[in-house]
C-alpha atoms as one frame of an Amber mdcrd trajectory, in Angstrom:
protein
 108.268  75.291  73.789 107.089  76.720  77.068 103.914  75.766  78.798 102.135
  79.008  77.918 103.141  79.750  74.318 100.772  82.141  72.526  99.832  81.986
  68.876  99.608  85.171  66.788  95.948  85.686  67.699  96.761  85.429  71.405
  99.719  87.797  71.081  97.489  90.382  69.365  94.900  90.084  72.145  97.560
  90.606  74.818  98.954  93.623  72.953  95.485  95.213  72.688  94.844  94.581
  76.388  98.080  96.271  77.432  97.532  99.256  75.117  94.063  99.838  76.601
  95.259  99.554  80.188  98.418 101.591  79.776  98.443 104.614  82.128  98.126
 108.005  80.494 101.444 109.341  79.269 102.985 111.805  81.711 103.084 115.238
  80.123 105.740 117.359  81.820 104.745 120.641  80.154 101.108 120.230  81.142
 102.132 119.370  84.710 104.312 122.502  84.935 101.481 124.685  83.608  99.135
 123.263  86.243 101.624 123.880  89.068 102.321 127.390  87.774  98.611 128.250
  87.618  98.072 127.017  91.187 101.077 129.017  92.386  99.850 132.199  90.698
  96.375 131.799  92.224  97.882 131.292  95.663 100.140 134.304  95.215  97.172
 136.422  94.064  95.138 135.445  97.154  98.031 136.414  99.433  98.369 139.859
  97.842  94.585 140.431  98.057  94.560 140.019 101.843
């Protein structure tokens, strides 16, 4: 047994902590839509000038 063995209650607490603090899942489609929208706005401003 290691020095810092966790019981089931401790393991559950650690799991909950990591699930809460996990960074938001990277959504590639949403990112592409955002980039596309910015590009189209920029392109529109250039044609308006």
